C-alpha angles and dihedrals in degrees: 000000000000125000091254093054091043095054103030109023126087101200129090135019134288134196124243089254092058090045094054097038092045092050097045093040095050091044093051095046092045091049093050093048091047093049092050090051091044093054094043093050093038090052089048090054091051092049091048091050093047095046091069113076094210110061090199090059120124090228093065091047093048093048093049092046092049092051091045091054090048090052091049091052091049090049090052092049090047091050093049092050092049092049090050092050092047092051092048093051094045095047093050090049091051087050089054088054087053092247129124119263087243086082086079086079089073085081088073090069106091116247097336094061094051093048092046092049092046092053096044099039101030105037112017122085120244125245115291114249126354122336134180091287097055145282122328112278087218092059092244116153122220114291114256117268115251112263117239113240 
């Protein structure tokens, strides 16, 4: 599974390792990109405000407001991308547990939902062998059928 399918696709199954690394990796990269943009735009706002000799000028206020709106839009885009990635990772982990992706809605239950999801998606092993959502991400084939005696 490629990085694009891992972070943005909703089909298939992933291992716990991919779940944790994908979540932390995407969070770290997104945080670094957001902080760079924040400091660049924040520095631009300070320069725009300082470039006007009269601090009560409308030009300084307009420049600061424009950069603030730009930062708010970037924050919204950042948040939407991170929610999408989180949903994709969670749904694929639920699939590995042989449960429907609808189980991601358990996160909407305060406290209990987050703990339940953390235990099931983050710590419990997926189903052995293939299930209705695809082959095992570990490459495990179906367990042998019990022999009649």
